[in-house]
Every structure is written in C-alpha cells, then in structure tokens.
C-alpha positions, 0 to 999 in steps of 0.5 A: 516545527508544524505540530507545534505551530500548525497544527490547532487542537479544537477544545472537545466537549469530553462526555462523562466519564464511562466505566474502565473495561476490560481490552478483551470487551473493547475489542469485541465492541470495535468487530462489532462496530465493523460488523454493523459498519460495512463500509468500514469493514471493507475498507479496511479490507481491502488495505489488508490487500494492499498491504500485503502485494506492496510488503511483497513488492518491497521483498522484491526490490533489493532481490531484483535491483542488487544482481541487476546492478552488479551490487551496486548499493548505490542505486539502490539507495536512489529507488528506496529515496524516489519512494520517499520524494514522491510521497513528500511531493505527493503530501504536499499536492495532495495539501494544495488540492482541494476536497475531491467530488469522491473521495471511495474513487479517489481510495482504489483509483490511487492504488489502481495507479501506483501498482500498475504502473510501477510493478510492471515496470520493475517486472520488464524496466532494464535501465535503473531511471524507470526503477526511480521513476517507477518508483517515484510513480508509485508513491505519489499517489498514496497520500492520495490514499491515504487523506480521503481514508482518513477524512472516512475513517474519523468522520464515519466512526465515534468518536468514543469507539475511535479507538477499538476500531482502530485498535482492530483495523491495524490488527487486520491491516498491519498483519499482513505486512509480515506475510507480504514480506516473509512470501516475497522473499520465498517466492524468489530465493526458492521458486522464480529464481531457481526457475530463470537459472534454467532458463537459456539465455535466448529463452522468451523469459530471459527476454522478458525477465533479463538472465542472470539472478534478479529474472525471477524477482522481475517475475514476482514484481511482475505478479505483485503487479497483476494481483493489485491490479486485480485486486483495486479494481474488485474491491473498485466494483465493491466501493460502488455500492456504498456513499460517503459525503461530506458533511 
C-alpha cells in the first residue's frame, strides 16, 4: 500500500540510448569508479566488515539462547522478533526525524552504539529480558545507518553509473555474510564450546560466561563486540577525512 499510494516517482529525463556493453566491461567501469571515489569505496569496505561481524553474531544467537534456556524455542523466537521490532520503530523514527548535520557520523556512530551494547549484553547477560533488550537496542539504530548511507550513495554516484557501482558494492558487501555465518558457527562448535567444556563450574571463565553449553557462544559474542567496536572506531577516523554535503 505504501509503494502503491505513498510513493511518488518523478519523471526523469532519459539520456540518449547507449550501446549495450558486456557485463565484464560494466563491472570494470564500476570498479574504476570506486577507485576514483575513495569516499564510496571506504563506505563499502566499512559495510562489508559490519556485515561480516554481524553475521558472525547472528550465527551465535541460537547456539547461545537455546542451551541457556533448556531448548526454549519461544524465548529464541522473542529474541529474534525484537530485532524486527527494533528495526521497525527505528525506521519510523528516522522517517519522522529531520536531516542530520553529519550523515557520515551517523553511519558509524549508529553501528558503534549497536555493536558495543548488544553484543556485550549477550556475552555477559544471564536473563532473557536482557537478551530482548540487547536485540532491540542493537537493531533500532540500523535504519539510521541505512537511510544515511543510501542518501550518500544515491546523491554521489551519477545515475548512469549506479547500476554498475551498486553491483560491485553488493558483491563486496554481501560476500562477507556467508563467511561470517560460517566462521561464527565454526568458532562456537569447534573452538570455544570445547574449551569451555573443560572449565570447572567455579572457574573465572564460567563465572563470566556461564557454565555448560552456550558459554562458548558467549565468548564469541564478546569477540564480535570487541571487533565491532574497533571496526567502527577505525572507520570513524577514516571517514573524518571526507566531507559530504547535501545539495
């Protein structure tokens, strides 16, 4: 209904029809544009890292929640639902809010806020209500990042180049997601769960991350939190080199 009645698509003057080019040439032109536009390339690299770390954490959630709750699928369902609720409310808030003074700052600060809170809550939180809160807090800022990133990309990249550049962006940015899922599951199952199985119930590691199954997943959540915080901080410094002004 929103797309049908709430969106007005303006008429765009079409340039003269160009000759068709091969997909390899189009991809090459997209890569060449990224080389000439360091701001866009930096943002794509930043989001590739965010997707990698976030997908690692997503792989951790079931391995963390189910053992900690005795296989309670209802709690896992609420945990995952809170991500959708947080995203929806964050989207409504972004829609109602005005244009930020610094879109680049919003992009990295929103994800810094998200990852530095949600992942640490899962690493050390012992109660389901903390997990619900963590998921909500973690996903509420995501629309802030997405909306401002989209504005920068669409107003910076020439319209005739957007398809080619977006193809390169999607390849680089989303290629990291399956790698993150794989490594998240691998580290939980083959590294940290076996390591925590050797810990005594009164050990420091068990005190921090819990005892038994799920404690190894908590360590991976902590690692994701540390990586996410460092990644956002690093790219925050890099993005300070650039300036973006809305027309």
